[in-house]
N, C-alpha and C positions, 0 to 999 in steps of 0.2 A: 727120380725128378721130382720137383716140388711145385707142384699145383698154385699158381700165382693165387693169394686171395681178392677181392671183387676191390677192394684197397688198393692196393699193386696196380691193378687194370680199369685204372680210370682213363677213361679219354675226355680229352676237351673238345669233340665234333662227331656229330655220328652222320652217317650217310644212307641216304636211299639210291642206291646203284640204277643206273639206266635199263635194266629190265625186269626193276621192280613195278608194281604198284599195290599201294598201297589204301585200301578202304577202309577209312573210321578217320578220328583225327587224333592230333599226334601233341604233343605235350612234352616237351625236353627243354630239360635244364641249362643245356649246354647248346653250343653251334649246331646246328641243320644245313647239310648239304644234298641236295632234293634234283638227282640227274634223273629219276622218274617219273611215276605220276602217282600225284597223290589224290584220292577222290574223299574229303575230308577238310576238315579246319586244322589249321598248325598255329601252334603257341612255342617261340621258341626264343633265347637270346640272338641271336644272329641267325639271319637265313641268307645262304647262298643258294640260287637256282639256275641250272644250266639252261642253255641259251634250246636245248631239245625238251624240256620238262614240261609237264602241265600240275597243274593245283586248281582244283576246282572245289574250293571252300575260302573260308578266310581265314588273313594269315594277318599274324598279331607278332610283331618281335622288337627288338629295342633296335635291334638294325638289320635292314632286308636290300641284300641286292637280287635283282630280279631282270633274269635275261631270259625265259622261256614265256610258257602263256597260262595264265593267271584268269579264272571267271571267277571272282569272288572280291569282298572288303579287303585293304589291305591299311591297317595301323602299325604305323613303325614312329619310333623317334626320329631314325634317318633313313632315306630310302634311298635307295638307285636304281632307276630304270634305266637299263642298258641298252643300245640299237634295238637288240632285236628282240626283244620283250615284247609280249601283246598283253595289257592287262585291263578287260571289261568287268571294271566296278567301282566301287566310292573309294578315293585315298583319303586318308586322315595321318598328318605326317608336321612333325616339328623344322625337320632339313629336309631338302625334295632335291633330286638332283635327275633330270631326265637328259640322256644321250639322244642327240640328232637320229631320229629315224625311232627310237621308243614311239610306243602307240598306245594310248591311254582311252579309255572308253566309260568316262565317268565323271563322278564330279570331286572336287577337290576343298580340302577343308586342313586350314593349317589351325596349330594348336602351339601358343608358346610355350617357353619351356617354364615347367613349375604350376600349369594349369589346368592339367588335366583333371577332372573330377573323378572321385570314386568308380561311378558308374558311367562312365564317357571317356575312352569307348570298357568294354565289361571286360579285361583285362589284367590276370593277376601279374604278371608277367611285368607293367609298365611299373617306374616306378612313379606313384600316386600320390597326390596332395590330399590330405585331411581335410574334407568340406568344414568342418569348425575352422580349425585351423587358417584357413583361406577366407573364411566368411568372417574370423576375427580382425584377420590384415587387413580385412576390405574398408577402405574409407565410410565413414557413415555419412549418412546424409544430411545435411544443416537444415534444422530444425527453426521453423518462421514463426513467430507471436502475432496473429492477425486480431484486431484490439478495437 
């Protein structure tokens, strides 16, 4: 029986089971399902958090569906806070949905599509605009001559 190579064994998501506690940062290039506990920052393409799970750290994702407890900031292009969720931390988003009963303690900061700066937030997983290109596209203030 042949052992499949790593190229043949690619998954589209990773799972942290309900009986697992991770201490340290997680950087995933695929979707991440968290059913357990994470004590550290999470960076991933899409995060799905179960209602009995806990994350103590910053979350940065293209899309995030939060159903459990989060103690830390969340930066996501599209964020869904489910009714069972409790978030204690600041939220930066482009699209936001909070179901009735969802609880957030912290500030909200909206970012328009395509206006995120390179170091705001510091997250390589988000598609950020180049500052030079953004500055070049910005309208120049008119100059008046006083004489």
